[in-house]
N, C-alpha and C positions, 0 to 999 in steps of 0.2 A: 366101456365106454370108458373116452380119456376126457380126465378132469381140465376145467380150464387153469393155465399158468398163471398163477399172482403175479407174475410179472407181465400180465398182457394188460393192456390200456381197459379200462371198465368205464360203459357207459356214464355219463355225467348224471343224464337225467332218466331215472328209473319208474317205469309204470307202479305209480302206489297213489295212497290215499292221505296226504299228506295235511296236518291242518294248514289252515290259513297263515299266510306269510304275513308278518309285521311291514315288510317292504311297501307293499301299495297300501291305501283309505279309503281310495276312489271318492279322496275329499277335493283332488283337484279334476274330476272328469267332467265339470262343468266351464274349465276355462280360467278358473279361478286359483288361488294361494294365499295361504298366509306367512305375514311377514312375524318377526321375532316376537313382537308385543302383541299375537293372533288376528292383527288388523288383514281383512282381507283383501285382494288385489286382483285384478286382471292380469294371466301370464302374462301379456303383451307389455306391462307396465316398464316404465328405465330401472328399476329396480330388478327385476328377474330378470331382462335382459343382460343386464350387467353379472348379475350372478350364473347366469348361463357364457356368457363369454369367459369368465373365471374361472368354471367349471372345465370348459375346455382347451384352455392356456395350460391347466394343471395337467391335462391328457395331453398335450402336445410335449411340456415337460416330462413327464415320463416317457414317453420315447423319446428324448433328445438324452437323459440321463442314463436309461439303458445301454445307448449308442456310445455313450461317453466311459461310461464302465467298462465297455467292452475295449475302448481303444485305451483308456489309463488313463486320459488326461486330468483327472484330479476333479472333473467340473460336478461329477456325480451329486455329491454331498451339498453343493452348494445350490443345485438345480431342487434338492429336495428340501430344502430350510424353502425356499419359494415358494412350492407347493402348500408349505404347513402355513406361511405367511397368508398365499391367496383365501387358505379355509378362512383366516381371524377374517380378509376381509370382508369375504362373504357376510361372515357376523356382524359387522359394523356396518354395512350395505344395508341387512336386512330389518336393522332396526332405524325406523323412518325419523327424522325430524320431530316430528307433533308425540314421538313414545318419548317417557326419560332413559337415558341410558345409563345402562350399569355401571361400574367401574372397569371391570374385566371384560367388553363389549369394546370401546377405545382403542383403536387399532395403533399403535404405536406412541403412543403418548410422550414415550422421551426420544424419539428418534435413531433411538440402535438399530431397528433394522436398515431404516434409509441409509443412517452411516457405514453399515457393513458392507450394503450395495454399492457405494459408492468406494468402500476400501478395495474393495473384488473388482470393481472398474477400473480402479489407479492402478493395483498390482497388474491388471492382464494387458492395459493398455501399454503400460512402458515397458514391456516387453517385445510390442509388434511397431513392424516398418509405419512413418509415417504414412500416412491416407493423405492423398490430393486429389482422388479421383474415385470415380464411382464404382461399386464393384456388385455382381450381380451373386445374387445366393449359389456359392458353390464350394467348394475345398473337403469334399467328402461326406460321407453320413453324418456324421456329427455335428459337423459345423450346420449342414442342411438344415438337420433337425432342429438346429438351434436358430438357424435363421428361420423355418417356419412359426417357432412358438414366439420370436420376436414381433410378428407380422398379426400375429391372435395379440398378444400384449398390447401393439398399438391399439388393435381394436376396442379391448379390453377399455385400457382409459378414453376412448373416443364415450364409451359405454359410462363410464363414473361420470365424466363432465357434465353429462347428460342427468344424471342423479341429484336433484336440488340438498337434498340431505349428506351427501357425502363430506366428507368429512377432509381437512385441508391434510393430513398425513396419509390417508388412502393415496389422495390426488398426487401428491409428491411421491410417492412409493411406486404407483405404477405409470409414470411419466420417467422415474431411474430405470424402471422393468427395463423397458424395451432396450434403452441402452448400455445396459450389463451385457442384455442376451444380445448385442451387436457385436460386443469387443468378445463373447464369449465365443461368439461363431466364428470372428478368425483365428482368435487363440487354438480352437480344437481343430480349424486346415492347420496353421503353423505348427502342432502340435505333430499332427500324422502326415507332415511334410507335402503334404498338398497343397496347389498353387490356387488364385483365386482370378475364374474370371475377371476381366476391367473391361468396363464400357469403352468402346471408343468408336464414336458418329461416325456412321456410313462407312467403316471399313473393317468389321467385324467384330469378334471377340477374340480378344486375345489374352492368353495362360500368362501370369507372371509368378513365378514363386514367393513365395512367404519365407522370409530370410531374414533373424536377427539383425535390424540394424539397416535392413537394406529399405531405402523409400523408392517409393513410389513415383515422385517427380518428375522423375527420365520418361514417363510413360505419359503424362498426363502433361503434352507440348504444347503451345499456345496455339497453335492448329487444329489439336483435336478438341481444347476445351471452346475455341470459336465453333468450330465447325459443334459442337452438342449445344452449345447458346443456342447459335441460327437455327439449328432441325425444332429447337425444343420451340421456340420461338412459332416458328414457322407453323408447327403442329398445333400450336393454342391459338392461332389467328384463324386457321381453318376451323378447327373445333366451335370458335366462334361465328365466323358466318356461316357455319352449317345452322346450329341455333339458329340464327336472326332468319335465316331462308326459311327456316322450321314454324318460326313464329310468324314471319308473313304470312307462310302457305295455310295455315289455322283460322 
């Protein structure tokens, strides 16, 4: 009888009778969970919504960091710093305004993390061509993953704004984070030599390479900008009219 090679992948889950894991407590089976001070609230509470969005953003950043590591663009460590900051933000949010806030729970009281984000934004943006037109999420795997994370970051910002106990440093960091991810996405596309998809109203998508010092102004002609504004205005009017008709018929 041949023995199984030690190099052959082994099953992750083996049939056994282990003791109960500490991962689950059954305490949230009724749809409630506890805050930092032990106060229990429904899981649909704005605080838990924000905590969930922060967790989702951290996952998106993890994916983006892996792509960035493969591309050797140097953004991976910055993204992992943000992941750590999100854990600290979660601790801050989990402390309700009614509770006494320990000093170690206050997020970025000195503003160091916010300044680090702004420094990264300034450094990355200085190497990018001037942006004078709408771009679509594009530019390769790293760039797309960063754009995806940016969209989640915007949702997290909206969720944090709905938390009454959210501190000013948390709101400021969340607001700046999406800006960082936007310029990081563009920088990742430039690093890999990919172009960006540029929006043009009623003309289809055109690709323009990101070259250092090259401006996108040439592709944002007055007719294109005017067409985009007119198309956006007509769409808004059509949606408004549709809403009025629904109200009249209800």
